[in-house]
N, C-alpha and C positions, 0 to 999 in steps of 0.2 A: 345747367350749361354755363350760366354766368359765374358760378363758383369755380368751375374748371378753368375758364378764361382768366379769372382773377388770379388763381393759383399759378398758372403758367406765366402770366405777366410778372407776378411777384418773384417767381423763381428766376426768370430771365434777368430782371433788374438786379437781384442779389448776385447772380453770376457775373453780370457785367461790372458791377462795382468791385467784386472780389478780384477780377482779373485786371482791371484798369486802375483801381484805386480811386479814392475820393478827391485827391488833390495832388499837386506836384510835391514830390519828396526830393530833398537835396541828394545829389549823388556824391560818391566818394571824391569825385573830381570837382566839386562845386567851388573850390578855391582856386582852380586853375584859371589862367587868363583866357577870356573869350573875347571875340570881336564884339563891338557894340551892337546891340540888337540881336545877338545870336544866342540861342539856348544851347548850342553845341560847344562843350568845353574844349573840343579839339579844333574848333573853327576860329582859333585866335589869329591875330594879325602879326605874323612874324615875317621878317624879310626873306628874300631869296638868296641873300648872301650875308655873311657875318659882318660885324662892326669893323673888321680889318680887311674887308673885301674878299674873304676866303669862302671856300665851299662849306656848306652846312651839312652836318651828319646828324640825323635824328637818333636819339638814344631813348630806349624804352618807348612808352606811349607818349612821346614828346615831352617827357618829364625833364629831360635835359637835351641840349644840343652841343655839338662840338664844331668848332670852326677850324678847318684845315687851311693853313697858309704855307706856301713854299716858294723858295727861289731856286736857283740852280744847284745849291749845295746843302740846303737845310730845310727841315720841316718843323713848323710850330703849330701846335694845337691849343686852342683856347676853349676852356669849358664854359658853356653859357647856360642860362636858365631856359625855362619853357618858351619864353618869348623870343629867344635867340638874339637878345639885344644886350644883356648885361652879363659881365663875368661872374662866375660862381666858383669860388675857391673850394677845392675838395681835399680831403685828407688822404691823398694817394701819392706815393713817392714816384710813381711812373704809370704809364699806360702803354699799350701795345698795339702795333699794327701788324696784322697777319695778312699774308698774300701768297699767291702762287706764281712762280716764275719758272718757265720752261718745265712745267709739270712738277716742280719741287716746292713744297711749302717753305716759306721764309717768315721770320719774325723779327720785328724791329721794335726796340724799346726806347720810348721817349721819356726823358727825365724831367721831373718837376723843376721849374725855374720860376719861383714866386715873383709876382709883380709887386711893385711898391705898395705898401700899406695892406698887404694880405696878412691874415692871422698866422701866427707861428704854427708850423706843421701843415699848412694848407697852401695850395697853389691852384690857379686857374690857367696857368701857362705851362706847357710841356714841350720840350725841344729835342731835336737830334740833328747833328750834322752828318749827312749821309747822302751823297749824290746818287748812289744806287737806289735808295728808297725813292728819291725824287723821280727818277726815271720810271720806276715801277708804278708810281701814282698816276702817271700819264699813259700807262699801258692798260687799256681796257680789259685785256685778258687776264690781268693779274688779280682782279676782283678783291682789292684791298678792303679789309674790315678793321674797324677800330674796336678795341676791347678795353674796358675800364671798370673798376669796382668803385662804387660810390656808396658810402654808408652801409657797407656789407652786401650791397646788391650789385651783381654783375650785369653790365650793359654792353651790347655790341651793336654796331651800326655800319652799314655799307658806306664806303667813301666813293662817291660817284665821280667819274671823270668829268671835268669841266671842259667842254669843247670850245668855249669862248676864251681864248688865250690873250685877249687884249689887256687884261689886268695883270697878267703874269710876266715875270721877269726872266723866265728860263728859256733856254734855246732847245730846239729839237733837232 
């Protein structure tokens, strides 16, 4: 009887170790920014708005963020890193905002406008002067989505309507 109990105990121990592992293994995201004291790489401390006080858009599994800033006539999007704090220049000549207005899909292209000291052929800032796009960004039913390709990977993210207009300069 003791041999049977020992065998069962040994098998259960082996199975437990097999399923859970003997120690912590680094994950593929182990280099991503985490909040101090957190073991979750997605639990990093990033702000609720971008450095230019714009609306943040999550791209990928928070690999990148985009900050949407607009006034009455133009839209500027800044590409940011995982922490949503620092500019990340990318090798893309443009990015796109897709939305629906009155049941019809529309597409707006923002052109790269490199900031000072950004590498040749890269930009973290994209702009368009288009009052129609500005009005659609404030229309919740338009469901605007940002689309950009970074290093061969396509990213899309929803541009959420910011109900707090205190920081915006546009009229409704």
